[in-house]
C-alpha positions in Angstrom: -29.7 47.9 12.0 -30.4 44.7 13.3 -34.3 44.0 14.5 -33.0 42.8 17.8 -30.5 45.6 18.3 -32.7 48.7 16.7 -35.7 46.9 19.9 -32.6 47.1 22.5 -32.0 50.8 21.8 -35.6 51.9 21.9 -36.0 50.5 25.4 -33.1 51.9 26.4 -34.0 55.2 25.1 -37.6 54.5 26.9 -36.2 53.6 30.1 -33.9 56.5 30.0 -36.6 58.7 29.5 -38.4 57.6 32.2 -36.1 57.7 34.3 -35.8 61.4 33.5 -39.2 62.4 33.4 -39.5 60.8 37.5 -39.5 63.2 40.4 -35.9 63.8 42.1 -36.0 60.9 44.9 -37.2 58.8 42.5 -34.2 59.4 39.5 -31.6 59.0 42.6 -33.6 55.6 44.3 -33.1 54.4 40.5 -29.4 55.8 40.5 -28.4 53.9 44.0 -30.1 50.8 42.3 -28.4 50.9 39.1 -24.6 51.3 40.9 -25.3 48.8 43.0 -26.5 46.4 40.4 -23.3 46.6 38.6 -20.7 47.6 41.4 -19.8 44.0 41.5 -19.1 43.9 37.9 -17.1 46.9 38.5 -14.8 45.4 41.5 -14.7 41.9 39.7 -12.9 43.9 36.7 -11.0 46.2 38.6 -9.6 43.1 40.5 -9.1 41.4 37.0 -7.2 44.5 35.7 -5.1 44.2 38.7 -4.2 40.5 38.2 -3.6 41.0 34.5 -1.2 44.1 35.2 0.9 41.7 38.7 0.6 38.6 35.9 2.7 41.3 33.2 4.6 42.5 36.2 6.2 38.8 36.8 6.3 38.2 33.2 8.7 41.0 32.7 10.5 39.8 35.9 10.9 36.0 35.0 12.2 37.1 31.6 14.6 39.7 33.3 15.3 37.0 35.6 15.9 34.4 33.1 18.4 36.3 31.2 20.1 37.5 34.2 20.2 33.6 35.0 21.7 33.3 31.4 24.2 35.7 32.0 25.5 34.2 35.4 25.9 30.6 33.9 27.7 32.1 30.7 30.2 33.8 33.4 30.6 30.2 35.6 31.4 28.7 32.0 34.1 31.2 31.5 35.5 30.8 35.1 35.4 27.0 34.6 37.6 27.5 31.6 39.6 29.9 33.3 40.2 28.0 36.2 40.8 24.8 34.4 43.6 26.8 32.4 45.5 28.3 35.7 45.3 24.4 36.9 47.0 23.1 34.3 49.3 25.9 34.4 49.8 25.2 38.3 50.7 21.6 37.1 53.6 23.0 34.2 55.1 25.2 36.5 54.9 22.3 39.5 56.8 20.2 36.6 59.5 22.7 35.6 60.1 23.4 39.1 60.7 19.9 39.8 62.8 19.4 36.7 64.7 22.4 37.7 65.5 21.0 41.1 66.0 17.5 40.0 69.0 19.0 37.5 70.6 20.7 40.3 70.3 18.2 43.0 72.0 15.1 40.6 74.9 13.7 39.7 74.2 13.3 36.4 74.4 15.3 33.0 70.5 15.0 31.7 68.7 16.1 29.4 64.6 17.1 30.1 62.3 15.7 27.8 58.4 15.8 27.7 56.5 12.8 27.0 54.4 13.1 23.6 52.8 9.8 22.7 51.7 6.8 24.5 49.7 3.9 23.0 46.6 2.3 24.6 48.3 -1.4 23.7 51.7 -0.4 24.9 51.1 1.7 27.6 53.4 -0.3 30.0 56.0 -1.6 27.3 56.8 2.3 25.7 56.6 5.9 25.6 57.8 8.4 23.0 59.6 11.8 23.6 60.5 14.8 22.6 64.2 14.7 22.9 66.2 12.8 19.9 69.8 12.6 18.9 70.2 16.3 18.0 69.7 16.8 21.6 72.7 14.4 22.4 70.6 11.2 22.6 71.7 7.6 21.8 70.5 4.1 22.4 70.7 2.5 25.7 70.8 5.7 28.0 68.9 5.7 31.5 65.6 7.5 31.5 64.9 8.7 34.9 61.9 10.9 36.7 62.3 12.7 40.1 61.1 9.6 41.9 63.1 7.4 40.2 64.0 4.8 36.9 61.8 5.1 33.8 63.5 3.1 31.3 65.8 3.0 28.7 66.0 4.8 25.0 64.9 2.0 22.9 65.4 3.9 19.2 66.4 7.6 19.0 65.7 9.6 15.8 66.1 12.9 15.1 63.9 15.2 17.1 62.0 12.4 19.5 63.0 8.8 20.7 60.9 5.6 21.9 61.7 4.5 25.4 61.5 1.1 26.8 59.6 1.1 30.1 60.8 -0.5 32.9 57.4 -2.6 33.3 58.1 -4.0 30.0 59.6 -7.8 30.5 62.9 -6.7 27.8 64.1 -4.1 30.2 66.2 -6.1 32.9 68.5 -4.4 35.2 70.6 -5.5 37.3 69.4 -4.6 41.4 70.3 -4.6 44.7 68.0 -4.8 47.7 68.9 -2.1 50.8 69.9 -3.5 53.9 71.0 -6.8 52.5 73.2 -8.7 50.7 71.1 -9.5 47.6 71.3 -8.8 44.2 69.1 -9.9 41.2 67.7 -9.3 37.8 64.3 -7.0 37.7 62.2 -6.7 34.8 58.2 -6.2 33.8 56.4 -9.4 33.6 54.8 -10.4 30.5 50.7 -10.0 30.1 50.2 -7.4 33.0 48.0 -4.7 31.7 47.1 -3.9 35.2 46.6 0.5 36.4 49.8 -0.9 38.9 52.0 -3.5 37.3 54.3 -4.8 39.0 58.4 -5.4 38.5 59.5 -9.5 39.0 63.1 -9.5 41.0 64.6 -13.0 40.5 67.3 -14.8 41.0 67.5 -13.8 44.9 69.4 -16.5 47.0 67.0 -19.5 48.1 66.9 -18.1 52.2 66.5 -14.5 51.3 65.2 -12.1 54.1 63.5 -9.9 53.0 60.7 -7.6 54.1 57.7 -5.5 52.4 58.8 -1.7 52.1 62.6 -2.6 51.4 63.9 -0.4 48.4 65.7 -1.4 45.3 68.3 0.3 43.8 70.3 0.0 40.5 74.1 -1.8 40.9 75.5 -0.2 37.9 76.6 -3.5 36.6 76.7 -4.3 32.6 77.5 -0.5 32.3 73.8 0.7 31.3 72.3 2.0 34.0 74.0 4.0 36.6 74.2 2.5 40.0 72.0 3.5 43.1 68.9 4.6 40.9 66.4 4.0 43.0 63.4 1.2 41.1 60.9 0.4 43.7 59.7 -1.3 46.9 59.4 -4.8 48.2 55.9 -6.0 48.2 56.3 -9.6 48.5 58.9 -12.6 48.6 58.5 -16.0 47.1 60.8 -18.9 48.0 61.9 -21.6 45.6 63.7 -24.6 45.7 66.7 -23.2 43.9 66.3 -19.6 44.6 63.8 -16.9 45.4 61.8 -14.3 44.0 60.2 -11.2 44.8 57.5 -8.9 43.6 58.5 -5.3 43.2 56.6 -2.0 43.2 57.5 0.5 40.9 59.1 3.8 42.2 57.9 5.8 39.4 54.2 6.3 38.6 54.1 5.2 35.2 50.8 6.2 34.5 50.9 10.3 35.1 54.3 11.1 33.6 54.7 14.4 32.1 59.0 15.2 32.2 61.7 12.8 32.1 65.3 12.9 32.1 67.6 11.4 30.0 70.7 10.7 31.2 73.9 11.3 28.9 76.4 10.8 31.5 77.9 10.7 35.3 79.2 14.2 36.5 82.4 13.3 38.2 
């Protein structure tokens, strides 16, 4: 034992012997003084113990809360995936209902097809569908949606086909303007790569009396496009020295196509 510890032990024993040899009142007074001296330390220790216990409980509660939060986040993620899938199924069901209604309402014998490929650089010129020669599709057949004219079959293959869109300048359609004697040729415009490209209606009469909002339909001339298919609506008219031209908004939202219909023949 170290000398310092030995000295401390001897002093403690001496103090204890001294205290025990005193009279009872003196011993009680010593005890009271002792407890008064150590009481703050006992209270402080008790308080620290309580705080430590509370801290441990709070830590346990925080860990449980963190685990519960993580579980809730996982559940929210799962529900969002389910919601996204539900919306996709709802959209597909809506397209199928529209397709069924279109086939019932139209006077054409049509084949329904889904868009399977569109390239960003030719977004407003061409697209591919999942129907081809095996489904009876040939070249230069009209392609429609329930909104109106989409384009024409450009290149049919075995089980898929390329569609030339009405917004391509090579797709030229003979049309008439509703509520007027005006007829002309409509086509896409070169270099138009906007989100909502317009069509160009040419060869109108010099004094064509047209107004924005008038609808434009196919005439059926040329034997390619059936008559009375909606192509678009007049946006504006520009008169020239020899004839007039008009800008036309396409009837079909070509940026968001899902199901289209290829016209095989006209039902008589």
